[in-house]
Each structure stands twice: as structure tokens, then as C-alpha cells.
C-alpha positions in Angstrom: 48.7 15.1 -35.3 47.0 12.2 -33.6 43.4 11.5 -32.7 42.7 10.8 -29.1 41.1 7.4 -28.5 37.7 8.5 -27.3 34.1 8.7 -28.5 32.9 12.0 -29.8 29.5 13.5 -29.9 29.9 14.3 -33.6 32.4 13.6 -36.3 32.4 16.1 -39.2 33.9 15.1 -42.5 35.3 18.0 -44.5 36.5 21.5 -43.4 35.4 23.8 -46.2 32.3 26.1 -46.4 30.0 23.6 -44.6 32.4 21.8 -42.4 33.8 25.0 -40.9 30.2 26.2 -40.1 29.2 22.8 -38.7 32.0 22.6 -36.2 31.3 26.2 -35.1 27.6 25.6 -34.6 28.0 22.3 -32.8 30.8 23.2 -30.4 29.1 26.5 -29.5 26.1 24.4 -28.5 28.2 22.2 -26.2 29.1 19.2 -28.3 32.5 17.6 -28.6 33.4 17.4 -32.2 36.1 15.6 -34.3 36.8 17.3 -37.6 38.3 15.0 -40.3 40.0 16.7 -43.3 41.5 14.7 -46.2 44.2 17.2 -47.0 47.0 19.0 -45.1 46.9 21.7 -42.5 47.7 25.3 -43.6 49.9 28.1 -42.2 50.8 31.6 -43.1 53.6 30.2 -45.2 51.1 28.9 -47.7 50.0 32.5 -48.5 53.1 34.4 -49.6 52.5 37.8 -51.1 52.9 37.5 -54.9 55.7 39.3 -56.5 54.7 42.7 -57.9 54.6 42.9 -61.7 53.6 45.6 -64.1 50.1 45.2 -65.5 50.0 43.2 -68.8 47.3 43.0 -71.4 44.7 40.3 -70.7 46.2 37.0 -71.9 45.3 33.4 -72.6 47.6 32.1 -69.9 48.7 29.0 -71.9 52.2 28.8 -70.3 51.0 28.7 -66.6 48.3 26.2 -67.5 50.8 23.9 -69.3 53.1 24.1 -66.3 50.3 23.2 -63.9 49.4 20.2 -66.1 52.9 19.0 -66.1 53.1 19.1 -62.3 50.1 16.9 -61.7 47.1 19.1 -62.3 46.0 18.4 -65.9 42.3 18.7 -64.8 42.7 21.7 -62.4 44.6 23.6 -65.1 41.5 23.6 -67.3 39.4 25.8 -65.0 37.9 28.7 -66.8 39.2 31.4 -64.4 42.8 30.5 -63.9 45.2 31.9 -61.4 48.5 30.1 -60.8 48.7 31.2 -57.1 45.6 29.1 -56.4 47.1 25.9 -57.8 48.6 24.7 -54.5 45.1 24.8 -53.0 43.7 22.4 -55.6 44.2 18.6 -55.8 46.9 16.6 -57.5 44.9 14.9 -60.3 47.3 12.0 -60.6 46.5 11.1 -57.0 42.8 12.0 -57.2 41.4 10.7 -60.5 37.8 10.3 -61.5 36.0 8.8 -64.5 33.4 10.0 -67.0 31.7 8.3 -69.9 33.8 8.4 -73.1 33.3 11.8 -74.9 31.2 13.2 -72.0 33.5 15.6 -70.2 32.9 16.9 -66.7 35.3 19.3 -65.1 35.8 18.6 -61.4 37.7 21.4 -59.7 38.4 20.5 -56.1 40.5 21.4 -53.1 41.8 19.1 -50.3 43.3 21.0 -47.4 42.1 22.7 -44.3 39.4 25.1 -45.6 38.8 23.3 -48.9 37.6 25.5 -51.7 37.2 28.5 -49.3 40.8 29.2 -50.5 39.9 29.3 -54.1 36.4 30.7 -54.5 35.5 34.3 -55.1 33.9 34.9 -51.7 30.5 35.6 -53.4 27.6 34.9 -51.0 24.1 35.2 -52.6 20.8 34.0 -51.3 18.4 31.7 -53.1 14.7 32.5 -53.1 11.3 30.8 -53.4 11.7 31.2 -57.1 14.3 28.5 -56.6 12.8 26.5 -53.7 9.4 26.3 -55.5 10.5 26.2 -59.1 9.0 22.8 -59.8 5.5 24.2 -58.9 5.9 26.7 -61.7 7.1 24.5 -64.6 6.6 20.9 -63.4 10.2 19.9 -63.7 11.4 17.8 -60.7 10.3 18.4 -57.1 10.0 21.5 -54.9 12.4 21.8 -51.9 10.9 20.7 -48.6 11.8 24.1 -47.1 10.8 27.7 -47.9 12.9 30.9 -48.0 11.2 32.1 -44.8 12.5 29.0 -43.0 16.0 29.5 -44.1 16.1 33.3 -43.9 17.2 33.5 -40.1 20.2 31.2 -40.9 21.1 33.4 -43.9 21.1 36.3 -41.5 23.3 34.4 -39.1 25.9 33.5 -41.7 26.0 36.9 -43.3 26.6 38.6 -40.0 29.3 36.0 -39.1 31.1 36.3 -42.5 31.0 40.2 -42.6 29.2 40.4 -45.9 29.6 43.4 -48.3 26.5 44.3 -50.3 23.6 46.6 -50.9 19.9 46.5 -50.4 18.8 46.0 -54.0 15.1 45.1 -53.9 15.4 42.3 -56.4 12.9 39.5 -55.5 14.9 36.8 -57.3 17.9 37.4 -55.0 16.5 38.5 -51.6 18.2 41.3 -49.7 20.2 40.3 -46.7 21.8 42.1 -43.9 25.2 43.2 -45.2 27.6 44.7 -42.8 29.5 46.9 -45.2 28.9 48.7 -48.5 30.6 47.5 -51.7 32.2 49.5 -54.4 31.5 49.7 -58.2 34.2 50.9 -60.6 33.6 53.7 -63.0 33.3 51.1 -65.8 30.7 49.2 -63.7 28.6 52.3 -63.0 28.7 53.0 -66.7 27.7 49.4 -67.5 24.8 49.5 -64.9 23.4 52.7 -66.4 23.6 51.5 -70.0 22.0 48.1 -69.3 19.2 49.2 -67.0 18.3 52.1 -69.4 17.9 49.7 -72.3 16.5 46.7 -70.4 14.9 47.7 -67.1 14.2 44.1 -66.2 17.9 43.3 -66.3 19.0 44.7 -63.0 22.7 45.3 -62.4 23.7 45.0 -58.7 27.0 44.8 -56.8 28.5 41.5 -55.8 27.6 40.3 -52.3 30.7 38.9 -50.8 32.5 37.9 -47.6 35.1 40.1 -46.0 38.7 38.9 -46.6 39.9 36.3 -44.1 43.4 37.4 -43.1 43.4 34.6 -40.5 43.5 32.0 -43.4 42.0 29.3 -41.2 38.2 29.3 -41.8 36.4 31.6 -39.4 34.1 28.8 -38.3 37.1 26.6 -37.3 38.6 29.4 -35.3 35.4 30.0 -33.5 35.1 26.3 -32.7 38.6 26.2 -31.4 37.8 28.9 -28.9 35.3 26.6 -27.3 37.9 24.0 -26.5 35.5 21.3 -27.8 37.1 20.8 -31.3 39.6 18.2 -32.3 41.0 18.5 -35.8 42.6 15.6 -37.7 44.1 16.7 -41.1 45.5 14.2 -43.6 42.6 11.9 -42.9 41.1 10.5 -46.1 37.8 9.0 -45.0 37.1 5.7 -46.7 33.9 4.6 -45.0 31.1 5.7 -42.6 30.6 2.7 -40.3 27.2 1.4 -39.1 26.4 -0.6 -35.9 24.8 -3.7 -37.1 22.6 -4.0 -34.0 21.2 -0.5 -33.9 21.4 0.4 -37.6 22.9 3.7 -36.8 26.2 5.2 -37.9 28.8 4.9 -35.2 31.9 6.6 -36.7 34.3 6.4 -39.6 37.3 4.7 -41.0 40.0 6.9 -42.5 43.4 6.4 -44.2 46.3 8.6 -43.2 47.2 10.6 -46.4 50.9 10.3 -45.7 51.5 7.0 -44.1 48.4 5.2 -45.6 47.8 3.6 -42.2 44.1 2.9 -41.4 42.4 4.5 -38.4 39.0 4.1 -36.7 37.0 6.8 -34.9 33.6 6.7 -33.1 30.8 9.2 -32.7 27.1 9.5 -31.8 26.4 11.6 -35.0 28.1 11.8 -38.4 27.9 15.0 -40.5 29.1 14.9 -44.1 30.4 18.2 -45.4 32.9 16.8 -47.9 31.5 18.6 -51.0 28.8 17.3 -53.4 30.7 14.6 -55.3 32.9 13.5 -52.4 29.9 13.1 -50.0 28.0 11.0 -52.5 31.1 8.9 -53.3 31.6 8.3 -49.5 28.0 7.2 -49.0 28.4 4.8 -52.0 31.7 3.5 -50.7 30.0 2.9 -47.3 27.7 0.2 -48.6 27.3 -2.5 -45.9 24.8 -5.1 -44.7 21.3 -3.6 -45.0 22.7 -0.8 -47.2 24.1 -2.8 -50.1 23.4 0.0 -52.7 25.1 2.6 -50.6 24.5 4.0 -47.2 21.1 5.6 -46.8 19.9 4.6 -50.3 16.6 2.9 -49.7 15.0 5.2 -52.2 17.5 4.2 -54.9 18.2 7.9 -55.6 21.7 8.3 -54.0 23.9 9.8 -56.8 20.9 10.6 -59.0 19.7 14.1 -60.1 23.2 15.4 -60.1 23.6 18.9 -61.6 25.9 21.8 -62.3 25.0 25.2 -63.7 25.5 25.8 -67.4 28.4 28.2 -67.9 29.2 30.8 -70.5 32.1 33.2 -70.6 32.5 36.5 -72.5 35.5 38.9 -72.4 35.9 42.2 -74.1 37.6 45.6 -73.9 35.8 48.9 -73.3 37.1 51.5 -75.8 35.5 54.5 -74.1 37.1 53.8 -70.7 40.8 53.4 -70.0 42.9 51.7 -67.3 41.6 50.0 -64.2 40.7 50.7 -60.6 41.5 48.9 -57.3 38.6 48.2 -55.1 39.3 49.6 -51.6 35.9 48.9 -50.1 37.3 46.0 -48.0 40.6 45.8 -46.2 43.5 44.8 -48.5 44.6 41.2 -48.6 48.3 40.8 -49.4 47.7 37.4 -51.1 44.4 37.7 -52.9 43.1 40.3 -55.3 40.0 42.3 -54.0 36.6 40.7 -54.5 33.8 42.7 -56.2 32.0 43.4 -59.4 28.5 43.3 -60.9 25.8 40.7 -60.9 22.7 40.4 -63.1 20.2 38.3 -61.3 17.9 35.9 -63.1 15.1 37.8 -64.9 13.3 35.1 -66.9 10.5 32.7 -66.0 10.0 34.1 -62.5 6.8 32.9 -61.0 5.5 31.7 -64.4 7.0 30.3 -67.5 7.2 33.5 -69.7 9.9 32.5 -72.1 9.1 29.9 -74.7 11.8 27.3 -75.5 13.2 26.5 -72.0 12.4 26.4 -68.3 14.2 28.4 -65.6 16.8 31.0 -66.4 20.3 32.3 -65.9 22.4 35.0 -64.1 25.6 36.8 -64.9 28.6 37.7 -62.7 31.5 39.8 -63.8 34.0 42.5 -63.4 34.5 45.7 -65.4 37.6 48.0 -65.1 39.2 45.8 -62.4 41.5 43.7 -64.5 45.0 45.3 -64.5 45.9 46.7 -68.0 48.9 48.9 -69.1 48.4 52.6 -68.7 46.5 54.1 -71.6 44.9 50.8 -72.7 41.2 50.2 -72.8 39.6 48.8 -69.7 39.0 45.1 -69.7 35.8 43.3 -68.7 34.5 39.7 -68.4 31.1 38.1 -67.6 30.4 34.5 -66.7 26.9 33.2 -67.1 25.3 30.6 -64.9 22.3 28.9 -66.3 20.1 26.5 -64.4 20.3 22.8 -65.3 17.1 20.9 -64.7 17.3 17.8 -62.4 17.5 14.6 -64.5 17.2 11.1 -63.1 20.0 9.8 -65.4 22.5 12.5 -64.5 24.3 10.7 -61.7 27.4 9.8 -59.7 28.3 6.1 -59.3 31.6 4.3 -58.5 34.1 3.4 -61.1 34.2 -0.4 -61.5 38.0 -0.8 -60.9 39.7 2.6 -60.7 40.9 3.7 -57.3 42.8 6.8 -55.9 46.2 6.9 -54.3 44.7 5.5 -51.1 43.0 2.5 -52.7 39.5 4.0 -52.5 37.1 3.7 -55.5 36.7 6.9 -57.4 33.5 8.5 -58.7 32.1 7.9 -62.1 30.4 11.2 -63.1 27.8 11.2 -65.9 26.2 14.6 -66.4 24.9 15.8 -69.8 22.8 18.7 -71.0 19.5 18.2 -72.6 17.4 20.3 -75.1 16.3 22.6 -72.3 19.9 23.5 -71.3 21.0 23.9 -74.9 18.1 26.3 -75.6 18.8 28.2 -72.4 22.5 28.5 -73.2 21.8 29.8 -76.7 19.7 32.6 -75.1 22.2 33.1 -72.3 25.1 33.8 -74.8 22.8 35.8 -77.1 21.8 38.1 -74.2 25.4 38.9 -73.0 26.6 39.5 -76.6 23.6 41.8 -77.1 24.5 43.8 -74.0 28.2 44.0 -75.0 27.5 45.1 -78.5 24.9 47.6 -77.3 27.6 49.1 -75.0 30.1 49.4 -77.8 32.6 46.9 -76.4 35.3 45.2 -78.5 34.8 41.4 -78.1 37.7 39.2 -77.1 35.8 36.0 -77.1 32.5 34.5 -76.1 31.4 30.9 -75.7 29.8 28.1 -73.7 29.7 24.3 -73.7 28.0 24.7 -77.1 31.2 26.1 -78.5 32.8 29.5 -79.3 30.3 32.0 -80.7 32.6 33.4 -83.3 35.8 32.5 -85.1 37.1 36.0 -84.3 38.7 35.4 -80.9 41.6 37.1 -79.2 42.1 39.6 -82.0 45.5 40.8 -80.7 47.1 37.4 -80.2 49.2 35.3 -82.5 47.7 32.6 -84.7 49.2 29.7 -82.7 47.9 30.9 -79.4 44.4 31.4 -80.9 44.5 27.8 -82.3 45.5 26.3 -79.0 42.8 28.3 -77.2 40.2 27.1 -79.7 41.2 23.5 -79.4 41.3 23.5 -75.6 38.1 25.6 -75.1 35.7 22.6 -75.1 37.7 21.0 -72.3 37.7 24.2 -70.2 34.2 25.6 -70.6 32.3 22.3 -70.2 29.8 21.2 -67.6 31.5 21.5 -64.2 33.3 24.8 -65.1 30.8 26.7 -63.0 32.1 24.8 -59.9 28.6 24.9 -58.6 27.9 21.2 -58.7 25.0 20.0 -56.6 22.5 17.1 -56.1 23.0 13.4 -55.7 21.6 13.2 -52.1 18.6 15.4 -52.5 16.4 16.4 -49.6 12.6 16.0 -49.7 9.3 15.4 -47.9 8.9 11.8 -49.1 11.5 9.1 -48.2 10.6 7.4 -51.5 11.6 10.4 -53.5 14.7 11.7 -51.6 17.7 10.7 -49.6 17.4 13.3 -46.8 14.6 15.0 -44.9 14.1 18.7 -44.5 16.8 18.9 -41.8 19.5 17.2 -44.0 19.0 14.0 -42.0 19.2 10.6 -43.6 15.8 8.9 -43.8 17.5 5.5 -43.3 20.2 6.4 -40.8 18.8 9.0 -38.4 22.1 10.0 -36.9 23.7 10.7 -40.3 23.4 14.2 -41.9 24.6 15.6 -45.2 24.7 19.4 -45.5 26.8 20.3 -48.5 25.4 20.9 -52.0 24.6 17.3 -52.6 21.4 17.9 -50.7 20.1 20.4 -53.4 16.8 19.6 -55.1 17.4 22.1 -57.9 20.5 24.1 -58.9 19.4 27.7 -59.1 21.4 30.4 -60.8 23.5 31.7 -57.9 26.5 30.2 -56.2 25.6 27.6 -53.5 28.0 28.7 -50.8 25.8 30.9 -48.7 22.9 28.4 -48.9 24.9 25.4 -47.8 26.3 27.4 -44.9 22.8 28.4 -43.9 21.5 24.8 -44.3 24.4 23.6 -42.2 23.6 26.1 -39.4 20.0 25.0 -39.4 20.8 21.3 -39.4 23.4 21.7 -36.6 20.8 23.5 -34.4 18.5 20.5 -35.0 21.3 18.0 -34.2 22.2 19.8 -30.9 18.6 19.9 -29.8 18.0 16.2 -30.7 21.3 15.2 -29.1 20.4 17.0 -25.9 17.0 15.2 -25.8 18.7 11.8 -26.3 17.3 11.2 -29.7 20.7 11.2 -31.3 
């Protein structure tokens, strides 16, 4: 695939959740767009139906993880929720290294192909609320966002309608209701869980997942919509090395990329540049784009580029349900021959809402899980699992920089990621794991294991497994459920109302380079307790509306 030698209205870097929405919104508003994706194109051949196999008891999965590690994915194989069929959609770690401080692990799970991590996420799409956007006003930690929920709500509506979201009207202020197109399903085990939890703790609401409809087209829906306009050019295998700046105007004028296969260098030009490469990659690219007038990184006059980096604090608990047997298949959405159905239960944040009500830590946590959906042999107790997502506060010293000498397979300096928990996160995680164990024990579940970055809660893990498997699991657990395991990394190019305290303005526009926009999770001011996907899609739609209007007026 070649790139025509022409100037574009906009070049978009990255084709995942935000890049796919960006090209849709921009082309539908009449702009000619070039989409650059670092990884390969996709086809139906990349999604073969998995071979049918009889249900097996829930396992540790050591064999498939070791196999993935031996084939170039020693980092990707450590992800908490592991599925071998997703491995081809994640990077080769030998070609795509990164660095962390000695003894300070960060787990970076990433995809480089057309669609990015849209091929490996759970399709969960939850809204953030003013409890998130105005959190600093409550507890004094960090800054408030420069936008409110009401400003973003119309774009949430727009994305939910486009993605065909499944969900309910739940009436939980911490996770505002949207406009779901279809009703979801709860299994018998999930209905039982909901009744038991809400009866004992009414403030701990149990709701259904809100998730996108299956995409049987495989190519992201936003890219398909953009192609229909005739205004999209797609260039895969394009590893962007640098955003270029016109020395006379001070504005971005395009990008330089390296062909992934040939390693030949190419140059493209555009009126506007939109970064949608994912949190760490976008910050890395801005740092690698240092030039005259931007010696500390492109758009870094505040000195905050790379700082206030965050991920949510994870916990993971699995158990069996003695009073319920077997499993159910969720048929609420059309079946997907490649992926298992989405769906499950979600417990929204219920602590420190509107005021700090819980001593010991600020903010809170949520839980997302599945009950009676995991295939088990006939006659066996149903299996369940819950992952907790605690909010990490924004810290100035948690940051992304560039490794001094280390480069990737294309000679581009790799990120150096330093992200540690503080006392607030440790206290929050202790309560997070206590709460889910309390719920499971109250419900009479038989615990398989429970743990967090603080470690395993108990020495009694995987009671039905052999001693060697349990030992390997125990030794590898700190490298699997560490910071980064939530795969909800954010921050590093925060938006704000003051150019001295932020990198971007309220429209995701660089304060320093007015035709440069960053719309992925790197723009986040705080991390929240829900996944970022729906929010970054909505922010992208909002920013692209602004770009189109400004471009039409001649400002861009």
C-alpha cells in the first residue's frame, strides 16, 4: 500500500478506539484524511473460528502463557485475563521493548494492527461522571477536568448509538445512564449475586455490563464509515517516528514514518495532526518529536508532558459457586464465531462520592466480573471472577520519559515508564480486596484465589491444582497483577484550563501547537474507576467537531 504524494487536511496517527472515531467524524464533515497505523492490515483470515473443545475446569493456563513468551511475547503473556486466540493481536515484545526502573514493574499490554486494542478489549463502554471530572474539588488531589459531564453527554450519546450499546437504565449517579440500543442479559448466577449483594449492602449496586455490539466486519466501524465517504486514505505498516513542525509558522505540518517491513522512511504533509496512538505511544511520539523551539518535547512548554501518568489499581478474585452448577451462554447479542459473548455484572464506585466519607484514602473503586459464564464440565459448580479497578491519584513524579539509549526494531527511542503506588493506593487496595472477599464469603463461594499488586491474600490458592502449578502461579503473580494490568493507562498529556498546568486545552488542542490534537487517554486529568474507551471516543468526536469547524473557518 502506498501513500499518494499530496497534502491532506488531517493526518490521524493510530487506528484503534480513538483513531477510528476520528477518521469517521472528520471525513463525514468533508475533510480529506490520512490514517497512519503502525501495524499490519487485517482480514477475515485473522479471525478463524476456534476449534470446539469440551469445557474444562478453570485453569491457571501456564502452558499457553509459556508458549506465547517463547514466541516473542514475554510481556503480553503476563496479562491477567489471558486468551491465546488474542495473542496475534498484541505486539511482539522483542521488537517493541520498553524500560522501567529496576524493581518497579509496569505491565504494558498493547496492540499494533488496524483497529489496535479494539480486537482485544471486552467491548465494555461505561460513562464517566462529574464525580470523576470534579473529583479534585472534593478531596484536593490534583486538578479538575476543564469540561463537565453535561458538555460531554451529547458525544456519549452519539458514540453509544453508533456502537449499538447493550445496557440498562440503572439510575446510578456514579455511572450515568446512556441511551442503550439493546437490553443485556444476566445469568442465573448473576441474578443470584445481585440479589444477595444488594440485600446485604444496598449502596453496592450490581448492574449489567454496558458493552458494544459484536463487530462482525472486523475492521473498526469508524473506519468503515470513513471509507464510505471516499475521503480516507489508509497507510498501514507506518511506524510514526516524528511529528514535524514548520520552523516559520511554528505549526505542525505532517509526520515522518518508517515502513514496518522495509524500514524505508517516508514523509507526509497535513494541515492538522491528530494523535490517537494510545496513552504511552502518543506521549512517546511527542517526546521523540523534540525540535527547535520544543527541545523538551513537542508542545511541552508547561514541562508536564509525560507527567501525571496513571493506571487503575487492579485486584482479581476467582471462586466457584457451590449452590449453582454449570454455565450459561449469553444470547442477548448476535453470536460471534471468533469471540466469546460479552456481558456480566458491574459494581460502580460507591465510596467518597461528592464528599470524602471513607477515612484512609481518597476516591474509590469499582468491580467488573462474570458469574456462571465460564465453561465448566457438566455437574461442576459454576465459576465466577471479579476484577477490581481502583483509582490512582495523579502524581507529578509518575511519568513517561524516553530511555537513554534503548530503541525499538525501527531505531526509535522507547518509553521509560515510572509509575508507583503511594500510601493512598495501598490503603485503597486493601479495602478493595477486603470488600470483594467479604462479598464472596457472604455468598458462600469457594475461593480459588484473590490478590492485587499488594500480593496474594491467602496461601490457600487453586485448591484443586498440583503443588508445582500453584508454586509457579505464586511466583509469577507479582509480574502479572501489577500496575498496568488494568490496561486502563492514562495521563501524560493532560488537558486543562491553564497552559501552565496542562499540555492540552479543553478541546484536546495543544496549547503550543494549535493544529496539533491528542484525543486518547493521555489527555486524562484523573483516572476514574471505569474503563476509558467510551470517554476517549466521546472526547475524540467532540475534538473533531471543533477541528472541522476551525478548519472551515481557516483557523487551522
